[in-house]
N, C-alpha and C positions, 0 to 999 in steps of 0.2 A: 599807202598808207601807213604811219607806224602807231605802233601796238604799246599799249600801256606798259610798260616795267622792260624794254629794249633800250640799250642805249648803244648808238651808234659809235664807231670807235676811228678813233685815225692814232698812226703810228708816226713814233718823235724817234730819232735815233741821236744818239750819239756816240763819236768815236773816239776812245782813250787810246792816248798814244803813250810810246813809251820811247828814252831814251835808245838815240841812234848807241850802235856801239862804238866803242875805239877803238884804237889798237894794240891798247894792251887786256882786250877779253881775247881768252884762249880759245872761245869758241861762241857761233852768235845764240842768244840767250832762244829757247824755246817759246813758241807764244801763251801766254797765261792766260789766265780767267779777267784779271785786270788790264792786257792789252785788248781782249777782243772787241768787238762792237756792241752797245747796251742796248735794248731795243727795249722799250714799256710803250706798253697801249694806253692812251688817257681816252677819257669821252671827247665827246663831239662837242667843241664850243668853252675848251676848258684849256687851262695851261699851267703847266707844275709853279706852286706857290713859291715865292721867291724865299730866300732865304731871312728879306727884312720881315715881310709879314707872316713867317715860323715864328720867329723870334717874337713879334707883338702879338702872337694868339697865346702865347708862352706866358709872357707880361699880362694879357689879358685873364686868364684862366686861374691867377692867383688874384688878382683882384675878383673875378666871381667868385673863389672859394670865400675869401673874407667877408665879403659882400653878402652872398647868400647863407652865414655862417657854415659853411661846408656841408650840413642835409641839403640846401635849398641845392649846391651843386652837384651833388649826386642824384638827386631825383629829377634833375633837369636831364644831365649826365645820359639817364636811365633811358630818357627820351629821346633825347640827338641820337643816342646809338644806333638808334633803328635805323635813323637815315645818314648813318656814314659820316656821322659830326658827333663833334664836342660841344657843350655851350657856347666856348669862345668861338669857334669853326662855325657854329651858327650867326652869331653876329659878326663875324667878317665874309663870310658866303664862302667858303672854303668846304672841302670832300675830303674824306679821305678813301682811298680806291685801292680794292683788293688787285695787285699786280698778275693775279694767276685768269680772271676772269675778266678785267676791266669795268667791274660795275661799282658801286657804293660800297665799302666794307659792310657785311653784314651784323646784327648787332653784338652775337658771339665773337666774332673775329676782334671788333670794337674795345669789347670789355678787357679779352685777351690781353690788346696792346694796352690801354686806359689802366686799368688797374694790378692785372696780374703780372704783367711784365715790369709795365713802369713801378707798378707800386711794391710789390714783393721785392725784386731789384735794389729800389731803392732805400727801400726800407731795412734790405741788408748789406747794403753797401754805403748806408750816411751817406745818398745823394753823390755818391760819386757816378755811378750809375749814369745819371742825371746829365752830370758835365761831357763825360765823355760822349752818350748820346747825340749829345749837342752840339760836339764840336765834330762828329760823325758827317753830317749835311755837308761840311765843308769838303772831307774827302771824295765824291760822287757827284755825278753828274744830275742823280736822279733826285739829289738834295734830300732824301731820307735822314731821319735819325738812325741809329743803332735800333731802335725799337722796331721801328719801321722795317728793317731789313728783315730783321728775325722772322717779324709776324708778315712779310711781304709786302706791303701795302707802302704807296706813294700819296701825299696831299695835294692836292690842284684847286684852283683859280673859278668856282663857278659863279661869276655873277649873275646869272638870269636863271641860276639853279639845276639841278641836273632831270 
């Protein structure tokens, strides 16, 4: 019988490959973290969000900030963070998952992810951090932004909720 608050986990395994050594290589390169197998836990019934859906979420966030005059978005975000979501992720049925626990990210982790890391670093770098973070999605099989890598989270689709 399921207990409230517990989430069944499935393992997704991604294998990263490296280029084959050529005759010009002096010695074989030892395996590095980038050539190792990356394994993440995702809740049962979910899949990693696609890059397209992540992009749609970023656009939707911008629209919601404007439509709610900013303050409405902040209030909505403060509520949604408790469920491991942002306002845009609630609409798109996406969740931010803590890769260390396999559970939805806590309010504190969501705050660190959304306001401290994204907010502060974007303010300091004039938005360059946001661009680098977005490009980062294309560099790893977990489809994580740089912010996700730093805070150890992934984003999943959960059409039926968690």
